[in-house]
Wavefront OBJ file of the C-alpha trace (Angstrom):
o trace
v 11.008 3.495 10.645
v 8.947 5.378 8.066
v 6.998 8.481 9.100
v 3.235 8.197 9.091
v 1.672 9.595 5.939
v -0.469 12.584 6.716
v -3.991 12.236 5.414
v -6.472 14.785 4.164
v -8.393 14.290 7.412
v -5.207 15.011 9.414
v -4.679 18.213 7.432
v -8.266 19.443 7.825
v -8.303 18.692 11.546
v -4.973 20.422 12.109
v -6.056 23.358 9.957
v -8.945 23.838 12.373
v -6.740 23.762 15.487
v -3.322 25.131 14.437
v -3.264 28.922 13.982
v 0.138 28.931 12.234
v -0.993 26.306 9.736
v -4.231 28.194 9.107
v -2.347 31.466 8.527
v 0.007 29.717 6.105
v -2.977 28.134 4.324
v -4.711 31.504 3.978
v -1.502 32.967 2.550
v -0.816 30.101 0.096
v -3.129 27.100 0.329
v -1.377 24.976 -2.293
v 2.152 25.446 -0.913
v 0.894 24.748 2.607
v -0.810 21.513 1.517
v 2.337 20.430 -0.334
v 4.669 21.194 2.563
v 2.306 19.377 4.929
v 2.904 16.291 2.830
v -0.500 15.732 1.273
v -0.748 13.472 -1.757
v -0.870 15.249 -5.115
v -4.533 14.336 -5.623
v -5.482 16.245 -2.446
v -3.265 19.192 -3.317
v -5.082 19.354 -6.668
v -8.464 19.401 -4.913
v -7.270 22.345 -2.824
v -5.764 24.108 -5.844
v -9.040 23.733 -7.748
v -11.125 24.582 -4.669
v -13.115 21.432 -5.368
v -14.839 21.336 -1.999
v -17.584 18.971 -3.214
v -15.033 16.350 -4.249
v -13.192 16.853 -0.960
v -16.389 16.326 1.027
v -17.200 13.187 -0.974
v -13.913 11.649 0.223
v -15.567 11.256 3.624
v -19.093 10.175 2.639
v -18.442 6.456 3.122
v -16.178 6.960 6.076
v -16.778 6.906 9.786
v -14.827 10.150 10.043
v -16.623 13.449 10.477
v -14.577 16.227 8.949
v -15.523 19.863 8.600
v -14.600 21.372 5.250
v -13.901 25.090 5.500
v -13.793 27.340 2.482
v -11.479 30.076 3.728
l 1 2 3 4 5 6 7 8 9 10 11 12 13 14 15 16 17 18 19 20 21 22 23 24 25 26 27 28 29 30 31 32 33 34 35 36 37 38 39 40 41 42 43 44 45 46 47 48 49 50 51 52 53 54 55 56 57 58 59 60 61 62 63 64 65 66 67 68 69 70
């Protein structure tokens, strides 16, 4: 059985509720996103701090996700 792919929404939600993940993200955002298992396109958004593009990922979605700029 294949593990569920973690989405950008999963990462952002867990970042908001998991203190260890948040600390790791604040220390090295790119490495944390990579080790979490995010797709390269999302890691690039984080690396480039492209918060507008990240927010646009959810515009046509029924998901409400908070984007933090730590």
